[in-house]
C-alpha positions as CSV (number, residue, x, y, z in Angstrom):
1,P,87.5,71.2,9.3
2,L,84.6,72.4,11.5
3,R,83.2,68.8,10.9
4,I,86.9,67.2,12.0
5,A,86.7,69.6,15.0
6,L,83.3,69.5,16.5
7,L,81.6,66.2,15.0
8,K,83.2,62.9,15.6
9,D,80.6,60.7,17.2
10,A,77.8,62.3,15.5
11,D,74.5,61.0,14.7
12,D,73.8,63.5,12.1
13,P,76.9,64.9,10.7
14,L,76.0,66.2,7.5
15,A,73.4,68.3,8.4
16,L,75.2,69.9,11.3
17,Q,78.4,69.9,8.4
18,T,76.2,71.9,6.1
19,A,74.5,74.6,8.6
20,L,78.1,75.2,10.2
21,G,79.7,75.7,6.5
22,I,77.0,78.0,6.0
23,A,77.4,79.9,9.6
24,A,81.2,80.0,8.2
25,M,80.7,81.1,5.0
26,L,79.1,84.1,6.3
27,F,81.7,85.0,8.7
28,V,84.3,84.8,5.9
29,D,82.2,87.7,3.5
30,A,81.4,89.5,6.6
31,S,85.0,89.8,7.6
32,F,86.9,89.9,4.0
33,G,84.5,92.1,2.7
34,P,85.1,95.6,5.1
35,L,88.7,94.8,4.3
36,G,87.6,95.0,0.6
37,L,89.2,91.6,0.0
38,L,86.3,90.3,-1.9
39,Q,87.1,92.7,-4.5
40,L,90.7,92.1,-4.3
41,G,92.4,91.8,-7.8
42,G,89.1,92.9,-9.1
43,S,87.1,89.9,-7.9
44,I,90.2,87.3,-7.8
45,G,89.3,87.5,-3.9
46,A,85.8,86.1,-4.2
47,W,86.6,83.6,-6.4
48,V,89.3,82.0,-4.4
49,I,87.2,81.9,-1.3
50,V,84.8,80.0,-3.9
51,G,87.3,77.9,-5.0
52,I,88.3,76.7,-1.6
53,G,84.8,76.2,-0.8
54,C,84.7,73.7,-4.0
55,L,88.0,72.3,-3.2
56,L,86.8,71.0,0.2
57,A,83.6,69.7,-0.9
58,I,85.0,68.1,-3.5
59,A,87.3,66.1,-1.0
60,Q,84.3,65.7,1.4
61,F,82.4,64.0,-1.3
62,I,84.8,61.8,-2.7
63,K,85.4,60.6,1.2
64,W,82.1,60.1,1.3
65,L,82.4,57.9,-2.4
66,T,84.7,55.7,-1.0
67,R,83.0,54.7,2.3
68,G,80.5,53.3,-0.1
69,Q,77.4,55.6,1.3
70,G,75.1,55.6,-1.6
71,M,72.0,58.1,-2.2
72,T,68.6,57.2,-0.7
73,P,65.6,58.4,-2.8
74,P,63.3,60.6,-0.5
75,P,60.2,59.3,1.4
76,L,57.2,59.1,-1.0
77,L,55.6,61.6,1.2
78,M,58.5,64.1,0.9
79,W,56.5,64.9,-2.4
80,A,54.0,66.9,-0.1
81,C,56.8,69.7,-0.3
82,A,56.9,69.5,-4.0
83,P,53.9,72.7,-5.0
84,A,55.3,74.5,-1.7
85,V,58.6,74.3,-3.2
86,A,57.5,75.0,-6.5
87,V,56.1,78.3,-5.8
88,L,59.4,78.9,-3.4
89,L,61.6,79.0,-6.8
90,V,59.5,80.5,-9.1
91,A,59.1,83.2,-7.3
92,A,62.6,83.8,-6.7
93,T,63.1,83.6,-10.1
94,S,60.5,86.8,-10.3
95,A,62.0,90.3,-10.3
96,P,61.8,91.9,-6.5
97,G,59.3,94.3,-6.2
98,W,56.8,92.3,-8.5
99,L,55.4,89.7,-5.6
100,W,54.2,89.9,-2.6
101,S,52.1,93.4,-1.2
102,T,52.5,91.9,2.2
103,E,55.8,93.0,1.9
104,F,55.3,96.1,0.2
105,G,56.7,94.9,-3.4
106,G,60.0,93.8,-1.3
107,Y,60.6,97.5,-0.2
108,D,63.3,96.1,2.2
109,A,65.0,94.2,-0.2
110,L,65.0,96.8,-2.4
111,S,66.1,99.9,0.1
112,Y,68.6,97.8,1.7
113,H,69.5,94.0,1.2
114,L,70.2,94.5,-2.6
115,Q,71.0,98.2,-2.1
116,L,73.8,97.8,0.2
117,P,75.7,95.1,-2.1
118,H,75.2,97.8,-5.1
119,E,76.8,100.5,-3.4
120,W,79.8,98.4,-1.6
121,L,80.3,97.2,-5.1
122,A,81.1,100.3,-6.3
123,L,82.9,101.5,-3.1
124,G,85.1,98.7,-3.2
125,S,84.3,97.3,0.4
126,M,81.6,97.2,3.2
127,Q,81.7,100.3,5.0
128,P,79.0,102.2,7.0
129,L,76.7,104.7,4.6
130,E,75.6,107.7,6.4
131,H,71.9,107.4,4.0
132,N,71.4,104.0,5.5
133,V,71.0,103.4,9.0
134,Y,70.8,99.0,8.1
135,S,74.7,99.3,6.7
136,Y,75.8,99.6,10.8
137,L,74.2,96.1,11.3
138,P,76.5,93.1,11.4
139,G,75.2,92.3,8.2
140,Y,76.1,88.7,7.6
141,V,73.5,87.9,4.9
142,E,73.7,91.4,3.1
143,A,77.6,90.3,3.0
144,A,77.0,87.2,0.9
145,F,74.8,89.2,-1.5
146,Y,77.9,91.4,-1.7
147,H,80.1,88.2,-2.4
148,L,77.5,87.4,-5.0
149,A,77.3,90.7,-6.7
150,V,81.6,90.7,-6.8
151,L,81.0,87.7,-8.7
152,K,78.9,88.6,-11.4
153,G,80.7,92.2,-11.5
154,D,77.5,94.0,-11.4
155,A,74.8,93.5,-8.4
156,I,71.6,94.1,-10.2
157,E,72.8,90.8,-12.7
158,A,73.3,89.4,-9.2
159,V,69.8,89.8,-7.7
160,Y,68.4,86.5,-9.0
161,A,71.6,84.5,-7.1
162,C,70.5,86.4,-4.2
163,Q,67.0,84.9,-4.5
164,L,67.8,81.8,-5.0
165,L,70.4,81.8,-2.2
166,H,68.0,82.6,0.3
167,A,65.3,79.8,-0.9
168,L,68.5,77.5,-0.7
169,I,68.4,78.2,2.6
170,A,65.0,78.0,3.6
171,L,65.1,74.5,1.9
172,I,68.3,73.6,3.8
173,T,66.2,74.7,7.0
174,A,63.5,72.4,6.5
175,W,65.7,69.4,6.2
176,L,67.2,70.5,9.1
177,I,63.6,70.4,11.0
178,A,63.1,66.8,9.1
179,R,65.8,65.6,11.0
180,I,64.8,67.1,13.8
181,G,61.7,66.1,13.5
182,R,62.2,62.1,13.3
183,R,64.9,62.1,16.1
184,L,61.9,63.1,18.0
185,D,59.2,61.0,16.8
186,G,59.9,58.8,13.9
187,Q,60.1,59.7,9.9
188,M,56.5,60.3,9.9
189,A,56.9,63.3,12.5
190,G,59.9,64.3,10.5
191,I,57.8,64.7,7.1
192,V,55.2,66.3,8.8
193,A,57.3,68.8,10.2
194,A,59.2,69.6,6.7
195,V,55.9,69.8,4.9
196,L,55.1,72.6,7.8
197,M,57.8,74.6,7.6
198,I,58.4,74.5,4.1
199,G,54.3,75.5,3.1
200,T,54.1,78.0,5.3
201,P,53.6,81.3,3.4
202,W,55.4,83.5,5.6
203,V,58.1,81.4,4.7
204,I,57.4,81.2,1.0
205,V,57.0,84.7,1.0
206,T,60.3,86.0,2.9
207,G,62.5,82.8,1.7
208,S,61.9,83.6,-1.9
209,L,63.5,87.2,-1.5
210,A,66.8,88.6,-0.8
211,Y,65.8,88.9,3.2
212,N,68.1,87.2,5.5
213,E,65.1,85.3,8.0
214,M,65.5,82.0,6.8
215,V,69.3,82.1,8.0
216,V,68.0,83.0,11.6
217,T,65.5,79.8,11.3
218,L,68.0,77.6,9.9
219,M,70.5,78.4,12.6
220,L,67.8,77.8,15.5
221,A,67.0,74.7,13.7
222,A,70.9,73.7,13.2
223,G,71.1,74.8,17.4
224,M,68.5,72.4,17.8
225,L,69.8,69.5,16.2
226,A,72.7,69.9,17.8
227,E,71.5,70.0,21.4
228,M,70.3,65.9,20.7
229,E,73.7,65.3,19.6
230,Q,74.2,63.5,23.3
231,R,77.1,61.2,21.8
232,V,79.1,64.5,21.2
233,P,80.6,65.7,24.4
234,P,79.2,68.6,25.8
235,W,81.8,71.4,25.1
236,R,81.5,70.5,21.2
237,R,77.7,70.8,21.6
238,G,78.4,73.8,23.1
239,A,81.1,75.6,20.7
240,M,78.2,74.4,17.9
241,I,75.4,76.3,19.4
242,G,77.6,79.1,20.0
243,M,78.6,79.4,16.7
244,F,74.8,79.3,15.7
245,A,73.7,81.7,17.8
246,A,76.5,83.8,16.9
247,A,75.6,83.4,13.0
248,A,71.7,84.1,13.7
249,C,72.8,87.2,15.5
250,G,74.7,88.3,12.8
251,A,72.2,87.9,9.8
252,K,69.4,89.6,12.2
253,L,69.8,91.5,15.3
254,T,66.5,90.2,16.7
255,A,68.2,86.4,16.6
256,V,69.0,87.5,20.1
257,G,66.1,87.0,21.5
258,M,64.7,84.4,18.4
259,A,67.3,82.1,18.2
260,A,70.2,82.7,20.5
261,V,68.3,83.1,24.3
262,P,66.1,79.9,23.1
263,L,69.5,77.5,22.1
264,G,70.9,79.1,25.4
């Protein structure tokens, strides 16, 4: 629906649609979570959202196939990302708290990014907790982790899904940055930009944990890409950029200065 409303005449519709979809996913989870709708009927509410998303994805894929669009293999140089991607994914399948002394053994993940969904699952909905100040933040990413915990039925069992979700968002960010580089200075610039982004140690460390940083980078990259869509009417570009800025701030409040202000 967002693609139909905002991405007519866009040069990078798939990349922007992906980012809009993630922003919408986070908004839905953060809206439904406090109402207890994710745990409606046990986990029926959570599965309904996933089911609707799958139906929309299938419809999009069928439309894509009927247009005769084929898959093109990535340029050979994109394989330069492979070592960093491998480290990211292996780290994301490791137990939280085992790696990364720079993050004090994933202290933030264990104290609130994963702890809040664990407690919300027991309480039946997202809600502020007097003993955890972070529960008073918008918590868009924690809402997604809570959704995964509801789907699994156990917050501890959902830990690896949460880490892999964050890692996948890091990879999608690299793809968007590659699109930005390509638009600015050709395919080689895009490849170099993507390799530098995904190979940055900070990205590998935070991206492999159940954190919220990669959503901020994704929304910032998506907003920058939207800025380049000169064939899209200004009001549509403005609406997209506003959504990306809002999702970034909902994920992490420091994004006000790191994403929203720069995009504005």
